[in-house]
C-alpha positions as CSV (number, residue, x, y, z in Angstrom):
1,X,68.9,46.5,28.9
2,X,67.6,50.1,27.9
3,X,70.0,52.2,25.4
4,X,69.3,55.6,24.3
5,X,69.6,56.1,20.7
6,X,73.0,58.0,20.9
7,X,74.6,55.2,23.1
8,X,73.3,52.3,20.9
9,X,74.7,54.1,17.5
10,X,78.1,54.2,19.3
11,X,77.8,50.5,20.4
12,X,77.1,49.4,17.0
13,X,79.6,51.7,15.3
14,X,76.7,53.8,13.4
15,X,77.7,57.1,12.0
16,X,75.2,59.8,13.0
17,X,74.6,63.4,12.4
18,X,75.3,66.3,15.0
19,X,72.9,66.0,17.9
20,X,72.0,68.8,20.3
21,X,69.5,69.3,22.9
22,X,67.1,72.2,23.6
23,X,64.9,72.9,26.5
24,X,62.7,75.3,25.0
25,X,62.0,77.3,21.7
26,X,64.6,79.8,22.3
27,X,67.1,77.5,22.8
28,X,66.0,75.4,19.6
29,X,66.3,78.5,17.6
30,X,69.9,79.4,18.9
31,X,71.1,75.7,18.3
32,X,69.6,75.5,14.8
33,X,71.2,78.6,13.7
34,X,74.7,77.3,15.4
35,X,74.5,74.0,13.6
36,X,72.5,75.2,10.3
37,X,69.3,74.3,8.3
38,X,68.0,72.0,7.7
39,X,67.1,70.3,10.6
40,X,65.4,67.5,12.3
41,X,63.5,68.0,15.3
42,X,62.8,65.0,17.6
43,X,60.9,65.4,20.7
44,X,61.6,63.2,23.9
45,X,58.7,61.8,25.7
46,X,59.4,59.3,28.6
47,X,58.1,56.0,27.5
48,X,57.5,57.1,23.8
49,X,59.3,54.5,21.6
50,X,57.6,54.9,18.1
51,X,58.5,58.8,18.0
52,X,57.7,59.0,14.0
53,X,54.3,57.4,14.6
54,X,53.5,59.8,17.5
55,X,54.3,62.9,15.4
56,X,57.7,63.3,17.6
57,X,60.0,63.5,14.4
58,X,59.9,66.3,12.1
59,X,62.2,66.2,8.9
60,X,63.7,68.8,6.7
61,X,63.0,72.0,8.8
62,X,64.4,74.6,6.4
63,X,64.0,77.9,8.7
64,X,62.8,79.5,11.8
65,X,59.2,79.5,11.1
66,X,59.0,75.8,10.2
67,X,60.9,74.9,13.3
68,X,58.5,77.1,15.6
69,X,55.5,75.6,13.8
70,X,56.9,72.1,14.6
71,X,57.9,72.9,18.1
72,X,54.5,73.9,18.9
73,X,52.7,70.8,17.3
74,X,55.1,68.8,19.6
75,X,54.3,70.8,22.7
76,X,50.5,69.9,22.0
77,X,51.4,66.2,21.9
78,X,53.2,66.1,25.3
79,X,50.0,68.2,27.1
C-alpha cells in the first residue's frame, strides 16, 4: 500500500501545516504570497522517496528571491 504524505498524516492523526500545490514558478509566487512567508518548498518527482537527500526540500524560504532560487535548483534536478 502506497500512501501519499498528506493521506498518511491524516491516517496517523498527525497535525501538519497548510499545504498547497503549484505547477509553475508564477503559481508558486502567488501561493506563497497568499499563505505567507517563511515557506517550505518540496519538489515532487515520481519514484523519489528520499526528497531531502535528493535536494527536493528547501526550508525556511523567507522571500520571493529565495523561492525563485530554490525552485530553479529543483528544476535542474528533475531534468
